ZADO-1210 file (C-alpha; in nm, 4 decimals, padded with zeros to 6 digits):
<atoms>
<atom x="00.0000" y="00.0000" z="00.0000" code="MET" pos="1"/>
<atom x="00.1222" y="00.3492" z="-00.0799" code="ILE" pos="2"/>
<atom x="00.1779" y="00.5640" z="00.2281" code="ARG" pos="3"/>
<atom x="00.1555" y="00.9356" z="00.1461" code="LYS" pos="4"/>
<atom x="00.4419" y="01.1623" z="00.2396" code="ALA" pos="5"/>
<atom x="00.2218" y="01.3838" z="00.4512" code="HIS" pos="6"/>
<atom x="00.1954" y="01.0922" z="00.6953" code="PHE" pos="7"/>
<atom x="00.4939" y="01.2549" z="00.8651" code="LEU" pos="8"/>
<atom x="00.2469" y="01.4828" z="01.0395" code="LEU" pos="9"/>
<atom x="00.0955" y="01.1873" z="01.2206" code="CYS" pos="10"/>
<atom x="00.4294" y="01.1061" z="01.3752" code="LEU" pos="11"/>
<atom x="00.3899" y="01.4042" z="01.6086" code="ILE" pos="12"/>
<atom x="00.1779" y="01.2351" z="01.8737" code="ILE" pos="13"/>
<atom x="00.1239" y="01.2179" z="02.2443" code="THR" pos="14"/>
<atom x="00.4413" y="01.2205" z="02.4493" code="ILE" pos="15"/>
<atom x="00.3234" y="00.9934" z="02.7249" code="GLY" pos="16"/>
<atom x="00.3762" y="00.9767" z="03.0958" code="VAL" pos="17"/>
<atom x="00.6895" y="00.8341" z="03.2502" code="CYS" pos="18"/>
<atom x="00.6707" y="00.4793" z="03.3737" code="PHE" pos="19"/>
<atom x="00.9178" y="00.1907" z="03.3641" code="ILE" pos="20"/>
<atom x="00.8088" y="-00.1689" z="03.3490" code="LEU" pos="21"/>
<atom x="01.1357" y="-00.3528" z="03.3385" code="THR" pos="22"/>
<atom x="01.1272" y="-00.6233" z="03.5966" code="SER" pos="23"/>
<atom x="01.4353" y="-00.8049" z="03.4803" code="GLY" pos="24"/>
<atom x="01.5165" y="-01.1071" z="03.2703" code="CYS" pos="25"/>
<atom x="01.3085" y="-01.4167" z="03.2301" code="LEU" pos="26"/>
<atom x="01.3741" y="-01.7428" z="03.3986" code="THR" pos="27"/>
<atom x="01.3486" y="-02.0862" z="03.2429" code="GLY" pos="28"/>
<atom x="01.5043" y="-02.2502" z="02.9408" code="GLU" pos="29"/>
<atom x="01.4981" y="-01.9512" z="02.7088" code="ALA" pos="30"/>
<atom x="01.8156" y="-01.7480" z="02.6854" code="SER" pos="31"/>
<atom x="01.7842" y="-01.4032" z="02.8397" code="THR" pos="32"/>
<atom x="01.9346" y="-01.0695" z="02.7399" code="PRO" pos="33"/>
<atom x="02.2827" y="-01.0117" z="02.8755" code="GLN" pos="34"/>
<atom x="02.4333" y="-00.6752" z="02.9573" code="ASP" pos="35"/>
<atom x="02.6749" y="-00.6684" z="02.6680" code="GLU" pos="36"/>
<atom x="02.7610" y="-00.3706" z="02.4538" code="GLU" pos="37"/>
<atom x="02.5804" y="-00.3683" z="02.1189" code="ALA" pos="38"/>
<atom x="02.8299" y="-00.3745" z="01.8338" code="VAL" pos="39"/>
<atom x="02.6414" y="-00.3663" z="01.4993" code="PRO" pos="40"/>
<atom x="02.6705" y="-00.0403" z="01.3087" code="THR" pos="41"/>
<atom x="02.3594" y="00.1461" z="01.1980" code="SER" pos="42"/>
<atom x="02.3009" y="00.2720" z="00.8460" code="THR" pos="43"/>
<atom x="02.1435" y="00.6008" z="00.9555" code="VAL" pos="44"/>
<atom x="02.3043" y="00.8312" z="01.2097" code="GLY" pos="45"/>
<atom x="02.5809" y="00.7619" z="01.4565" code="PRO" pos="46"/>
<atom x="02.3980" y="00.5231" z="01.6894" code="ASP" pos="47"/>
<atom x="02.4758" y="00.1499" z="01.6829" code="PRO" pos="48"/>
<atom x="02.1992" y="-00.0948" z="01.6040" code="ALA" pos="49"/>
<atom x="02.0375" y="-00.2356" z="01.9195" code="PRO" pos="50"/>
<atom x="02.1476" y="-00.5808" z="02.0303" code="ASP" pos="51"/>
<atom x="01.8317" y="-00.7354" z="02.1708" code="TYR" pos="52"/>
<atom x="02.0359" y="-00.9909" z="02.3598" code="ASN" pos="53"/>
<atom x="02.1128" y="-00.6941" z="02.5871" code="ASP" pos="54"/>
<atom x="01.8365" y="-00.6020" z="02.8326" code="SER" pos="55"/>
<atom x="01.9341" y="-00.2350" z="02.7970" code="TYR" pos="56"/>
<atom x="01.7509" y="-00.2268" z="02.4638" code="TYR" pos="57"/>
<atom x="01.4222" y="-00.3503" z="02.6084" code="TRP" pos="58"/>
<atom x="01.1735" y="-00.1026" z="02.7437" code="LEU" pos="59"/>
<atom x="00.9826" y="-00.3863" z="02.9096" code="SER" pos="60"/>
<atom x="01.1060" y="-00.7359" z="02.9969" code="LEU" pos="61"/>
<atom x="00.8440" y="-00.8722" z="03.2372" code="PRO" pos="62"/>
<atom x="00.8634" y="-01.1644" z="03.4698" code="SER" pos="63"/>
<atom x="00.6397" y="-01.4200" z="03.3021" code="VAL" pos="64"/>
<atom x="00.3324" y="-01.4981" z="03.5095" code="GLY" pos="65"/>
<atom x="00.0544" y="-01.5084" z="03.2516" code="LYS" pos="66"/>
<atom x="-00.0380" y="-01.7469" z="02.9727" code="THR" pos="67"/>
<atom x="-00.0286" y="-01.4905" z="02.6904" code="VAL" pos="68"/>
<atom x="00.2288" y="-01.2292" z="02.5858" code="ASP" pos="69"/>
<atom x="00.2026" y="-00.8899" z="02.4197" code="VAL" pos="70"/>
<atom x="00.4701" y="-00.7534" z="02.1880" code="PHE" pos="71"/>
<atom x="00.4116" y="-00.3760" z="02.1980" code="TYR" pos="72"/>
<atom x="00.5697" y="-00.1044" z="01.9799" code="VAL" pos="73"/>
<atom x="00.5372" y="00.2569" z="02.0927" code="TYR" pos="74"/>
<atom x="00.4394" y="00.5476" z="01.8663" code="PRO" pos="75"/>
<atom x="00.6564" y="00.8458" z="01.7736" code="THR" pos="76"/>
<atom x="00.8139" y="01.0124" z="02.0750" code="VAL" pos="77"/>
<atom x="01.1385" y="01.1381" z="01.9229" code="SER" pos="78"/>
<atom x="01.2142" y="01.4832" z="01.7885" code="SER" pos="79"/>
<atom x="01.5849" y="01.4106" z="01.7503" code="SER" pos="80"/>
<atom x="01.7532" y="01.6438" z="01.4993" code="PRO" pos="81"/>
<atom x="01.9438" y="01.3439" z="01.3609" code="THR" pos="82"/>
<atom x="01.6180" y="01.2082" z="01.2191" code="GLY" pos="83"/>
<atom x="01.6277" y="00.8923" z="01.4301" code="SER" pos="84"/>
<atom x="01.5479" y="00.8316" z="01.7963" code="MET" pos="85"/>
<atom x="01.8586" y="00.8129" z="02.0142" code="ASP" pos="86"/>
<atom x="01.7703" y="00.5044" z="02.2181" code="ILE" pos="87"/>
<atom x="02.0665" y="00.5667" z="02.4466" code="THR" pos="88"/>
<atom x="01.9335" y="00.9098" z="02.5482" code="SER" pos="89"/>
<atom x="01.7796" y="00.9095" z="02.8949" code="ASP" pos="90"/>
<atom x="01.5371" y="01.1814" z="02.7860" code="GLU" pos="91"/>
<atom x="01.4133" y="00.9958" z="02.4802" code="GLU" pos="92"/>
<atom x="01.3945" y="00.6648" z="02.6662" code="ARG" pos="93"/>
<atom x="01.1813" y="00.8341" z="02.9327" code="ALA" pos="94"/>
<atom x="00.9380" y="00.9518" z="02.6645" code="LEU" pos="95"/>
<atom x="00.9013" y="00.5958" z="02.5391" code="ALA" pos="96"/>
<atom x="00.8518" y="00.4764" z="02.8957" code="GLN" pos="97"/>
<atom x="00.5785" y="00.7335" z="02.9438" code="GLY" pos="98"/>
<atom x="00.3711" y="00.6400" z="02.6422" code="ILE" pos="99"/>
<atom x="00.4236" y="00.2738" z="02.7299" code="PHE" pos="100"/>
<atom x="00.2425" y="00.3350" z="03.0558" code="ASN" pos="101"/>
<atom x="-00.0385" y="00.5293" z="02.8939" code="ALA" pos="102"/>
<atom x="-00.1052" y="00.2710" z="02.6239" code="GLN" pos="103"/>
<atom x="00.0465" y="-00.0677" z="02.7036" code="ALA" pos="104"/>
<atom x="-00.1130" y="-00.0686" z="03.0489" code="SER" pos="105"/>
<atom x="-00.4310" y="-00.1669" z="02.8599" code="VAL" pos="106"/>
<atom x="-00.2749" y="-00.5122" z="02.8208" code="PHE" pos="107"/>
<atom x="-00.0866" y="-00.5499" z="03.1486" code="ALA" pos="108"/>
<atom x="-00.3641" y="-00.7059" z="03.3567" code="SER" pos="109"/>
<atom x="-00.4083" y="-00.9874" z="03.1046" code="HIS" pos="110"/>
<atom x="-00.0652" y="-01.0554" z="02.9564" code="ALA" pos="111"/>
<atom x="00.3131" y="-01.0324" z="02.9873" code="ASN" pos="112"/>
<atom x="00.4034" y="-00.7138" z="02.7987" code="VAL" pos="113"/>
<atom x="00.7334" y="-00.7095" z="02.6079" code="PHE" pos="114"/>
<atom x="00.8457" y="-00.3885" z="02.4396" code="ALA" pos="115"/>
<atom x="01.1739" y="-00.2997" z="02.2650" code="PRO" pos="116"/>
<atom x="01.3374" y="00.0357" z="02.2196" code="TYR" pos="117"/>
<atom x="01.3848" y="00.1039" z="01.8487" code="TYR" pos="118"/>
<atom x="01.5448" y="00.3763" z="01.6387" code="ARG" pos="119"/>
<atom x="01.2201" y="00.5196" z="01.5097" code="GLN" pos="120"/>
<atom x="01.1974" y="00.8016" z="01.2573" code="MET" pos="121"/>
<atom x="01.1840" y="01.1318" z="01.4435" code="SER" pos="122"/>
<atom x="00.9613" y="01.4281" z="01.3664" code="THR" pos="123"/>
<atom x="01.2608" y="01.6108" z="01.2184" code="GLN" pos="124"/>
<atom x="01.2848" y="01.4024" z="00.9002" code="VAL" pos="125"/>
<atom x="01.2263" y="01.6245" z="00.5977" code="ALA" pos="126"/>
<atom x="01.0511" y="01.4736" z="00.2957" code="MET" pos="127"/>
<atom x="00.9561" y="01.6046" z="-00.0437" code="GLY" pos="128"/>
<atom x="00.5890" y="01.6344" z="-00.1460" code="PRO" pos="129"/>
<atom x="00.5979" y="01.3060" z="-00.3405" code="ASP" pos="130"/>
<atom x="00.8264" y="01.1097" z="-00.1076" code="GLU" pos="131"/>
<atom x="00.6829" y="00.8200" z="00.0888" code="LEU" pos="132"/>
<atom x="00.7412" y="00.7932" z="00.4629" code="ALA" pos="133"/>
<atom x="00.7957" y="00.4198" z="00.4265" code="THR" pos="134"/>
<atom x="01.0727" y="00.4857" z="00.1754" code="ASP" pos="135"/>
<atom x="01.2852" y="00.6978" z="00.4085" code="THR" pos="136"/>
<atom x="01.6023" y="00.5426" z="00.5430" code="ALA" pos="137"/>
<atom x="01.5019" y="00.6549" z="00.8921" code="GLU" pos="138"/>
<atom x="01.1697" y="00.4693" z="00.8913" code="PHE" pos="139"/>
<atom x="01.3215" y="00.1588" z="00.7335" code="LYS" pos="140"/>
<atom x="01.5907" y="00.1526" z="01.0024" code="GLN" pos="141"/>
<atom x="01.3295" y="00.1621" z="01.2785" code="GLY" pos="142"/>
<atom x="01.1186" y="-00.1049" z="01.1108" code="ALA" pos="143"/>
<atom x="01.4242" y="-00.3316" z="01.0827" code="VAL" pos="144"/>
<atom x="01.4867" y="-00.2819" z="01.4552" code="ASP" pos="145"/>
<atom x="01.1276" y="-00.3829" z="01.5332" code="VAL" pos="146"/>
<atom x="01.1601" y="-00.6979" z="01.3225" code="GLU" pos="147"/>
<atom x="01.4922" y="-00.7844" z="01.4866" code="ALA" pos="148"/>
<atom x="01.3385" y="-00.7391" z="01.8320" code="ALA" pos="149"/>
<atom x="01.0376" y="-00.9532" z="01.7371" code="PHE" pos="150"/>
<atom x="01.2598" y="-01.2274" z="01.5971" code="ASP" pos="151"/>
<atom x="01.4631" y="-01.2259" z="01.9179" code="TYR" pos="152"/>
<atom x="01.1466" y="-01.2314" z="02.1272" code="TYR" pos="153"/>
<atom x="01.0031" y="-01.5303" z="01.9384" code="ILE" pos="154"/>
<atom x="01.3293" y="-01.7252" z="01.9451" code="ALA" pos="155"/>
<atom x="01.4345" y="-01.6547" z="02.3042" code="ASN" pos="156"/>
<atom x="01.1580" y="-01.5080" z="02.5197" code="LEU" pos="157"/>
<atom x="00.8191" y="-01.6303" z="02.4019" code="ASN" pos="158"/>
<atom x="00.8700" y="-02.0030" z="02.4718" code="GLN" pos="159"/>
<atom x="00.5761" y="-02.1038" z="02.2545" code="GLY" pos="160"/>
<atom x="00.3076" y="-01.8972" z="02.4292" code="ARG" pos="161"/>
<atom x="00.0158" y="-01.7383" z="02.2434" code="PRO" pos="162"/>
<atom x="00.0798" y="-01.3691" z="02.1850" code="PHE" pos="163"/>
<atom x="-00.0715" y="-01.0351" z="02.0868" code="ILE" pos="164"/>
<atom x="00.1053" y="-00.7669" z="01.8860" code="ILE" pos="165"/>
<atom x="00.0053" y="-00.4071" z="01.9498" code="ALA" pos="166"/>
<atom x="00.1099" y="-00.0556" z="01.8609" code="GLY" pos="167"/>
<atom x="00.0006" y="00.2928" z="01.7706" code="HIS" pos="168"/>
<atom x="00.0859" y="00.5386" z="01.4926" code="SER" pos="169"/>
<atom x="00.4481" y="00.4788" z="01.3834" code="GLN" pos="170"/>
<atom x="00.4500" y="00.1691" z="01.6035" code="GLY" pos="171"/>
<atom x="00.1549" y="00.0340" z="01.4058" code="THR" pos="172"/>
<atom x="00.3235" y="00.1380" z="01.0833" code="MET" pos="173"/>
<atom x="00.6284" y="-00.0736" z="01.1714" code="ALA" pos="174"/>
<atom x="00.4073" y="-00.3640" z="01.2787" code="LEU" pos="175"/>
<atom x="00.2256" y="-00.3598" z="00.9435" code="ILE" pos="176"/>
<atom x="00.5633" y="-00.4177" z="00.7802" code="GLU" pos="177"/>
<atom x="00.6335" y="-00.6911" z="01.0343" code="LEU" pos="178"/>
<atom x="00.3143" y="-00.8882" z="00.9691" code="ILE" pos="179"/>
<atom x="00.3643" y="-00.8651" z="00.5941" code="LYS" pos="180"/>
<atom x="00.7244" y="-00.9849" z="00.6190" code="ASN" pos="181"/>
<atom x="00.6836" y="-01.2527" z="00.8877" code="ARG" pos="182"/>
<atom x="00.3267" y="-01.3780" z="00.9179" code="PHE" pos="183"/>
<atom x="00.2293" y="-01.4407" z="00.5567" code="GLY" pos="184"/>
<atom x="00.4772" y="-01.7254" z="00.5208" code="SER" pos="185"/>
<atom x="00.4662" y="-01.8585" z="00.8790" code="ASP" pos="186"/>
<atom x="00.1599" y="-02.0622" z="00.9717" code="ALA" pos="187"/>
<atom x="00.2924" y="-02.1243" z="01.3227" code="ASP" pos="188"/>
<atom x="00.3063" y="-01.7517" z="01.4000" code="LEU" pos="189"/>
<atom x="-00.0448" y="-01.7056" z="01.2662" code="ARG" pos="190"/>
<atom x="-00.1713" y="-01.9991" z="01.4733" code="SER" pos="191"/>
<atom x="-00.0389" y="-01.8457" z="01.7970" code="ARG" pos="192"/>
<atom x="-00.1580" y="-01.4911" z="01.7279" code="LEU" pos="193"/>
<atom x="-00.4433" y="-01.4039" z="01.9628" code="VAL" pos="194"/>
<atom x="-00.4953" y="-01.0693" z="01.7881" code="ALA" pos="195"/>
<atom x="-00.3099" y="-00.7694" z="01.6467" code="ALA" pos="196"/>
<atom x="-00.4143" y="-00.4280" z="01.7809" code="TYR" pos="197"/>
<atom x="-00.2854" y="-00.2103" z="01.4962" code="LEU" pos="198"/>
<atom x="-00.4374" y="00.1202" z="01.6026" code="ILE" pos="199"/>
<atom x="-00.3898" y="00.4719" z="01.4693" code="GLY" pos="200"/>
<atom x="-00.2944" y="00.3992" z="01.1100" code="TYR" pos="201"/>
<atom x="-00.4593" y="00.2643" z="00.7956" code="THR" pos="202"/>
<atom x="-00.4700" y="-00.1125" z="00.7485" code="VAL" pos="203"/>
<atom x="-00.5944" y="-00.2207" z="00.4048" code="THR" pos="204"/>
<atom x="-00.6988" y="-00.5427" z="00.2345" code="ASP" pos="205"/>
<atom x="-00.3586" y="-00.5541" z="00.0634" code="ALA" pos="206"/>
<atom x="-00.1818" y="-00.5434" z="00.4012" code="ASP" pos="207"/>
<atom x="-00.4016" y="-00.8216" z="00.5378" code="LEU" pos="208"/>
<atom x="-00.3580" y="-01.0395" z="00.2295" code="GLU" pos="209"/>
<atom x="00.0204" y="-01.0106" z="00.2484" code="ALA" pos="210"/>
<atom x="00.0095" y="-01.1088" z="00.6156" code="ALA" pos="211"/>
<atom x="-00.2368" y="-01.3959" z="00.5716" code="GLY" pos="212"/>
<atom x="-00.4695" y="-01.2321" z="00.8257" code="LEU" pos="213"/>
<atom x="-00.8214" y="-01.0909" z="00.8338" code="THR" pos="214"/>
<atom x="-00.9817" y="-00.7880" z="00.9955" code="ALA" pos="215"/>
<atom x="-01.1771" y="-00.8371" z="01.3185" code="ALA" pos="216"/>
<atom x="-01.5544" y="-00.8642" z="01.2786" code="GLN" pos="217"/>
<atom x="-01.6593" y="-00.9067" z="01.6409" code="GLY" pos="218"/>
<atom x="-01.5533" y="-00.9010" z="02.0052" code="ALA" pos="219"/>
<atom x="-01.4271" y="-01.2584" z="02.0293" code="ASN" pos="220"/>
<atom x="-01.2726" y="-01.3563" z="01.6970" code="ASP" pos="221"/>
<atom x="-00.9030" y="-01.4392" z="01.7193" code="THR" pos="222"/>
<atom x="-00.6018" y="-01.4296" z="01.4909" code="GLY" pos="223"/>
<atom x="-00.7418" y="-01.1031" z="01.3551" code="VAL" pos="224"/>
<atom x="-00.6417" y="-00.7381" z="01.3167" code="VAL" pos="225"/>
<atom x="-00.8168" y="-00.4700" z="01.5246" code="ILE" pos="226"/>
<atom x="-00.7757" y="-00.1234" z="01.3757" code="THR" pos="227"/>
<atom x="-00.9386" y="00.2212" z="01.3749" code="TYR" pos="228"/>
<atom x="-00.8598" y="00.5941" z="01.3529" code="ASN" pos="229"/>
<atom x="-01.0554" y="00.8307" z="01.5797" code="THR" pos="230"/>
<atom x="-01.1946" y="01.1690" z="01.4737" code="GLN" pos="231"/>
<atom x="-01.4937" y="01.3945" z="01.5276" code="SER" pos="232"/>
<atom x="-01.8083" y="01.3604" z="01.3181" code="VAL" pos="233"/>
<atom x="-01.7255" y="01.6885" z="01.1392" code="THR" pos="234"/>
<atom x="-01.3534" y="01.6296" z="01.0913" code="SER" pos="235"/>
<atom x="-01.2062" y="01.6035" z="00.7427" code="ALA" pos="236"/>
<atom x="-00.9601" y="01.3492" z="00.8786" code="GLY" pos="237"/>
<atom x="-00.5860" y="01.3320" z="00.9225" code="GLY" pos="238"/>
<atom x="-00.2953" y="01.1789" z="00.7291" code="PRO" pos="239"/>
<atom x="-00.3273" y="00.8485" z="00.9181" code="MET" pos="240"/>
<atom x="-00.6629" y="00.7744" z="00.7533" code="LEU" pos="241"/>
<atom x="-00.6328" y="00.6764" z="00.3885" code="MET" pos="242"/>
<atom x="-00.8554" y="00.5062" z="00.1314" code="PRO" pos="243"/>
<atom x="-00.9330" y="00.1424" z="00.2036" code="GLY" pos="244"/>
<atom x="-00.8976" y="00.1705" z="00.5804" code="ALA" pos="245"/>
<atom x="-01.0543" y="-00.1034" z="00.7900" code="HIS" pos="246"/>
<atom x="-01.2327" y="00.0017" z="01.1083" code="CYS" pos="247"/>
<atom x="-01.4008" y="-00.1650" z="01.4045" code="ILE" pos="248"/>
<atom x="-01.6084" y="00.0125" z="01.6702" code="ASN" pos="249"/>
<atom x="-01.4363" y="-00.0344" z="02.0109" code="PRO" pos="250"/>
<atom x="-01.7631" y="00.0113" z="02.2010" code="LEU" pos="251"/>
<atom x="-01.9644" y="-00.2571" z="02.0194" code="THR" pos="252"/>
<atom x="-01.6908" y="-00.4510" z="01.8349" code="TRP" pos="253"/>
<atom x="-01.8953" y="-00.4387" z="01.5162" code="THR" pos="254"/>
<atom x="-01.8022" y="-00.3057" z="01.1736" code="THR" pos="255"/>
<atom x="-02.1358" y="-00.1569" z="01.0697" code="ASP" pos="256"/>
<atom x="-02.2407" y="00.2077" z="01.0866" code="ALA" pos="257"/>
<atom x="-02.4671" y="00.1722" z="01.3915" code="ALA" pos="258"/>
<atom x="-02.4367" y="00.4293" z="01.6689" code="ASP" pos="259"/>
<atom x="-02.2882" y="00.3150" z="01.9989" code="ALA" pos="260"/>
<atom x="-02.4018" y="00.5517" z="02.2777" code="PRO" pos="261"/>
<atom x="-02.1645" y="00.6935" z="02.5369" code="ALA" pos="262"/>
<atom x="-02.3318" y="00.4697" z="02.7962" code="SER" pos="263"/>
<atom x="-02.1383" y="00.1805" z="02.6399" code="GLU" pos="264"/>
<atom x="-01.8054" y="00.3538" z="02.7008" code="ASN" pos="265"/>
<atom x="-01.6629" y="00.1826" z="03.0102" code="LEU" pos="266"/>
<atom x="-01.4072" y="00.4546" z="03.0740" code="GLY" pos="267"/>
<atom x="-01.1605" y="00.6913" z="02.9117" code="ALA" pos="268"/>
<atom x="-00.8244" y="00.7502" z="03.0822" code="ARG" pos="269"/>
<atom x="-00.6247" y="01.0705" z="03.0379" code="PHE" pos="270"/>
<atom x="-00.2621" y="01.1190" z="03.1381" code="TYR" pos="271"/>
<atom x="-00.0348" y="01.4202" z="03.1740" code="ASN" pos="272"/>
<atom x="00.1931" y="01.3706" z="02.8776" code="ASP" pos="273"/>
<atom x="00.5059" y="01.5047" z="03.0440" code="SER" pos="274"/>
<atom x="00.4839" y="01.3982" z="03.4088" code="THR" pos="275"/>
<atom x="00.3155" y="01.0610" z="03.3926" code="GLY" pos="276"/>
<atom x="00.0395" y="01.1623" z="03.6277" code="GLU" pos="277"/>
<atom x="-00.2990" y="01.0043" z="03.5645" code="LEU" pos="278"/>
<atom x="-00.5220" y="01.3084" z="03.5430" code="LEU" pos="279"/>
<atom x="-00.8651" y="01.1520" z="03.5315" code="ARG" pos="280"/>
<atom x="-01.0799" y="00.8592" z="03.4336" code="GLU" pos="281"/>
<atom x="-01.4248" y="00.9310" z="03.2899" code="VAL" pos="282"/>
<atom x="-01.6947" y="00.6674" z="03.2492" code="ALA" pos="283"/>
<atom x="-01.9385" y="00.7078" z="02.9588" code="ASN" pos="284"/>
<atom x="-01.7047" y="00.9635" z="02.8052" code="TYR" pos="285"/>
<atom x="-01.8096" y="00.9572" z="02.4387" code="SER" pos="286"/>
<atom x="-02.0073" y="00.7676" z="02.1772" code="ASP" pos="287"/>
<atom x="-01.8734" y="00.5970" z="01.8647" code="ALA" pos="288"/>
<atom x="-01.9811" y="00.5149" z="01.5132" code="ARG" pos="289"/>
<atom x="-01.8068" y="00.4188" z="01.1893" code="ILE" pos="290"/>
<atom x="-01.8223" y="00.6378" z="00.8818" code="ASN" pos="291"/>
<atom x="-01.8652" y="00.3748" z="00.6083" code="PRO" pos="292"/>
<atom x="-01.7500" y="00.6125" z="00.3353" code="GLU" pos="293"/>
<atom x="-01.4117" y="00.6992" z="00.4896" code="THR" pos="294"/>
<atom x="-01.3484" y="00.4150" z="00.7346" code="GLY" pos="295"/>
<atom x="-01.3094" y="00.6632" z="01.0211" code="ALA" pos="296"/>
<atom x="-01.4170" y="00.5931" z="01.3782" code="LEU" pos="297"/>
<atom x="-01.6173" y="00.9045" z="01.4650" code="THR" pos="298"/>
<atom x="-01.7161" y="01.0358" z="01.8051" code="THR" pos="299"/>
<atom x="-01.8723" y="01.3343" z="01.9805" code="THR" pos="300"/>
<atom x="-01.6826" y="01.4310" z="02.2929" code="ILE" pos="301"/>
<atom x="-01.8492" y="01.6062" z="02.5892" code="PRO" pos="302"/>
<atom x="-01.9304" y="01.9737" z="02.5511" code="ALA" pos="303"/>
<atom x="-01.6666" y="02.2024" z="02.6971" code="GLY" pos="304"/>
<atom x="-01.3763" y="01.9586" z="02.6560" code="GLU" pos="305"/>
<atom x="-01.0551" y="02.1379" z="02.5606" code="ASP" pos="306"/>
<atom x="-00.8303" y="01.8642" z="02.4264" code="LEU" pos="307"/>
<atom x="-00.4849" y="01.9187" z="02.2820" code="ASP" pos="308"/>
<atom x="-00.4963" y="01.7469" z="01.9429" code="ILE" pos="309"/>
<atom x="-00.1456" y="01.8482" z="01.8417" code="GLY" pos="310"/>
<atom x="-00.0716" y="01.9635" z="01.4848" code="PRO" pos="311"/>
<atom x="-00.3827" y="01.8155" z="01.3281" code="TYR" pos="312"/>
<atom x="-00.6922" y="01.9742" z="01.1788" code="SER" pos="313"/>
<atom x="-01.0242" y="02.0008" z="01.3582" code="GLU" pos="314"/>
<atom x="-01.1416" y="01.6902" z="01.5343" code="GLY" pos="315"/>
<atom x="-00.8491" y="01.4587" z="01.4559" code="VAL" pos="316"/>
<atom x="-00.8229" y="01.2666" z="01.7846" code="TYR" pos="317"/>
<atom x="-00.5231" y="01.0565" z="01.6811" code="HIS" pos="318"/>
<atom x="-00.3424" y="01.1025" z="02.0081" code="ARG" pos="319"/>
<atom x="-00.6471" y="00.9730" z="02.2007" code="TYR" pos="320"/>
<atom x="-00.6934" y="00.6476" z="02.0061" code="ASP" pos="321"/>
<atom x="-00.6184" y="00.4515" z="02.3238" code="TYR" pos="322"/>
<atom x="-00.7364" y="00.7045" z="02.5819" code="ALA" pos="323"/>
<atom x="-01.0989" y="00.7446" z="02.4691" code="PHE" pos="324"/>
<atom x="-01.1661" y="00.3705" z="02.4626" code="TRP" pos="325"/>
<atom x="-00.9247" y="00.2558" z="02.7327" code="TYR" pos="326"/>
<atom x="-01.1518" y="00.0382" z="02.9478" code="ARG" pos="327"/>
<atom x="-01.3302" y="-00.1145" z="02.6492" code="ASN" pos="328"/>
<atom x="-00.9944" y="-00.2069" z="02.4986" code="LEU" pos="329"/>
<atom x="-00.8807" y="-00.3542" z="02.8274" code="GLU" pos="330"/>
<atom x="-01.1939" y="-00.5686" z="02.8540" code="GLN" pos="331"/>
<atom x="-01.1658" y="-00.6788" z="02.4935" code="ASN" pos="332"/>
<atom x="-00.8086" y="-00.7968" z="02.5403" code="VAL" pos="333"/>
<atom x="-00.9304" y="-01.0273" z="02.8159" code="GLY" pos="334"/>
<atom x="-01.2255" y="-01.1456" z="02.6058" code="ASP" pos="335"/>
<atom x="-01.0098" y="-01.2332" z="02.3050" code="ARG" pos="336"/>
<atom x="-00.7539" y="-01.4122" z="02.5194" code="ILE" pos="337"/>
<atom x="-01.0304" y="-01.6182" z="02.6830" code="ALA" pos="338"/>
<atom x="-01.1787" y="-01.7029" z="02.3425" code="ALA" pos="339"/>
<atom x="-00.8382" y="-01.8085" z="02.2101" code="PHE" pos="340"/>
<atom x="-00.7577" y="-02.0272" z="02.5107" code="LEU" pos="341"/>
<atom x="-01.1047" y="-02.1858" z="02.5116" code="ASN" pos="342"/>
<atom x="-01.0729" y="-02.2704" z="02.1427" code="ALA" pos="343"/>
<atom x="-00.7284" y="-02.4154" z="02.2004" code="THR" pos="344"/>
<atom x="-00.8514" y="-02.6308" z="02.4905" code="ASP" pos="345"/>
<atom x="-01.1532" y="-02.7555" z="02.2962" code="SER" pos="346"/>
<atom x="-00.9345" y="-02.8618" z="02.0032" code="SER" pos="347"/>
<atom x="-00.7226" y="-03.0897" z="02.2184" code="ARG" pos="348"/>
<atom x="-00.8065" y="-03.4622" z="02.2140" code="PRO" pos="349"/>
</atoms>
């Protein structure tokens, strides 16, 4: 699928709250990251490629206590003038830790959440009007890092457990490349995929076909892709939403155009982007419906809300793709895991 150059705008997203979930290396038969200096040389910028055998390059390495894992990739947090995130910078690592807390906490009560640092494309990459974001050396470098981290995770950390992959914005963009490059030719990976939460970027039929996956149609189907892009009813949309976008309603888990009232919203959670403080949780925050013509997830937020939507045009709620639907997402993760495990148990002789 062609990604338009103006997608760069969508890389300027929420800089989340600071939180570290790094509880050390795993135990058991799998090899664990060692504190060794990474030696590969990068192709963009001065920073070496991350060595995922080194725990330093993992944002989250949980102690395994749950049946299912999550492999999570954070959205754009870097504004490095080099064009690529400096994953050795304490400041930039803290930004990744913050957004991890704001988003990946959706999964933490149900699964072991693994998350790598990666040399993502920063907001300072300049592109021409006809240049594609996916064609930049900076994005490709970050996507290669994500694939290397996933390969290491599968080979050394996963130990055969079912797993979820999840991301937002540039994180989702990198994961789309991952599923196309890894899942289409690997039936075992597809068989262990509980679901892929690829939120905040366009996922098309071509992407799904290359990955050998399908879009979610309900609350309990498994091995599927969950995706949507949030905006107001009157918004013209942002650069993340492109023709052919799939969308599912996170209040009803349907793909039709029916209205889901705010009473079905179990709770939105808002964080202070810079300090990590949870500011508020609001039940029944907003409604949701799908625009069948554009594939947008549309909503009407409460009157008087003054939300910072960043550099986007009116009503583009990209940075709130997790926040608005937080509790519904959290519940759905548990529902899909239960459905996957029940199906697995019932298939055993």
